[in-house]
C-alpha positions in Angstrom: -81.6 -32.1 -94.2 -80.2 -28.7 -93.3 -76.5 -28.0 -92.9 -77.1 -27.4 -89.1 -78.8 -30.8 -88.6 -76.0 -32.5 -90.5 -73.3 -30.7 -88.4 -74.9 -31.7 -85.1 -75.6 -35.2 -86.3 -71.9 -35.6 -87.0 -70.7 -33.9 -83.8 -72.6 -36.1 -81.3 -71.0 -39.4 -82.4 -67.5 -37.7 -82.5 -67.9 -36.4 -79.0 -69.1 -39.8 -77.7 -66.2 -41.6 -79.5 -63.7 -39.1 -77.9 -65.0 -39.7 -74.4 -65.0 -43.5 -74.9 -61.4 -43.5 -76.3 -60.3 -41.1 -73.5 -61.9 -43.3 -70.9 -60.3 -46.6 -72.1 -57.0 -45.4 -73.4 -56.4 -42.3 -71.4 -56.2 -41.6 -67.7 -59.9 -41.1 -67.1 -60.7 -44.6 -65.8 -57.8 -44.4 -63.3 -59.0 -41.1 -61.9 -62.4 -42.4 -61.0 -62.9 -42.2 -57.2 -64.4 -45.3 -55.7 -66.5 -45.1 -52.5 -64.2 -45.1 -49.5 -61.1 -44.3 -51.5 -58.9 -41.2 -51.6 -57.8 -40.1 -55.1 -55.5 -37.1 -55.2 -52.6 -35.6 -57.1 -49.2 -35.8 -55.4 -46.8 -34.0 -57.7 -46.5 -31.1 -60.1 -47.4 -33.3 -63.1 -51.0 -33.5 -61.9 -51.1 -37.3 -62.2 -53.7 -38.9 -60.0 -52.7 -41.6 -57.5 -55.1 -44.0 -55.9 -54.6 -44.4 -52.1 -55.8 -47.5 -50.4 -56.6 -45.7 -47.1 -60.2 -44.7 -46.7 -61.1 -41.1 -47.3 -62.3 -39.2 -44.2 -65.9 -38.9 -43.5 -66.4 -35.4 -45.0 -70.0 -35.0 -43.7 -68.9 -35.7 -40.1 -66.1 -33.1 -40.5 -68.6 -30.5 -41.9 -71.0 -31.2 -39.1 -68.2 -31.0 -36.5 -66.9 -27.6 -37.8 -70.5 -26.2 -37.9 -71.2 -27.3 -34.4 -67.9 -26.0 -33.0 -68.8 -22.6 -34.5 -72.2 -22.7 -32.8 -70.6 -23.7 -29.4 -68.0 -20.9 -29.8 -70.8 -18.4 -30.5 -72.8 -19.6 -27.5 -70.0 -19.3 -24.9 -69.9 -15.4 -24.8 -73.7 -15.4 -24.4 -73.4 -17.9 -21.5 -70.8 -15.6 -19.9 -73.1 -12.6 -20.2 -75.9 -14.5 -18.5 -73.6 -15.9 -15.7 -71.8 -12.8 -14.4 -68.8 -13.3 -16.8 -68.1 -16.9 -15.9 -67.3 -19.2 -18.8 -69.0 -22.7 -18.9 -66.9 -25.6 -17.4 -68.3 -28.1 -20.0 -70.1 -27.8 -23.3 -73.1 -29.5 -21.6 -73.5 -26.4 -19.5 -74.6 -24.6 -22.7 -77.3 -27.2 -23.0 -78.6 -27.0 -19.5 -78.7 -23.2 -19.8 -80.9 -23.5 -22.8 -78.5 -21.9 -25.3 -77.9 -25.0 -27.4 -79.6 -28.3 -28.1 -78.1 -31.6 -26.7 -76.9 -32.7 -30.2 -75.1 -29.5 -30.9 -72.4 -30.2 -28.3 -71.5 -33.5 -30.0 -69.1 -33.8 -32.9 -70.0 -35.5 -36.2 -68.9 -38.8 -34.7 -71.3 -38.5 -31.7 -68.6 -37.6 -29.1 -68.8 -34.6 -26.8 -66.5 -31.6 -27.6 -63.7 -30.8 -25.2 -63.8 -27.3 -23.7 -60.6 -25.9 -22.3 -60.7 -22.6 -20.3 -57.4 -20.9 -19.2 -56.6 -20.3 -15.5 -57.7 -16.7 -15.7 -61.1 -17.7 -17.2 -60.6 -15.4 -20.1 -59.6 -17.5 -23.1 -61.2 -20.8 -24.2 -61.0 -23.4 -26.9 -63.3 -26.1 -28.2 -62.1 -29.2 -30.0 -63.2 -32.5 -31.3 -60.9 -35.5 -31.1 -61.6 -36.2 -34.7 -62.7 -39.5 -36.3 -60.4 -41.7 -34.2 -61.6 -40.3 -30.8 -58.1 -39.9 -29.4 -55.8 -36.9 -29.2 -53.8 -36.9 -32.4 -53.1 -34.8 -35.5 -56.6 -35.2 -36.9 -58.2 -33.3 -34.1 -60.4 -30.3 -35.0 -59.5 -27.4 -32.7 -61.0 -23.8 -32.4 -59.7 -21.0 -30.2 
């Protein structure tokens, strides 16, 4: 056996033993995120705390943010095609052929809310978030 083979032959069991000891006696097992749980650090020590509330549906948030950006990009095009008028609803972007029907729905399947100011110059698009009611988890864009 060469010295290199001997070295690697001894390293592998040592690494495995270190991981096993760290998992069972360290904090590794406590930091494992279970499906539907939120695990995050809450203080400067970096210790992990397991929260019992469910983690948000990250995929739905990503889909929502992406679709809001698409709606926001389609609104100026709609205005150009309609003598400067902004759409009254997100569905108007679908009927004009600028977006597909699914694009004006958030990640939870609800239509976006489109708000246009009285002068018809500024607008915002928002999703009511996972709970579907106006609250602090809404996803707005102006």
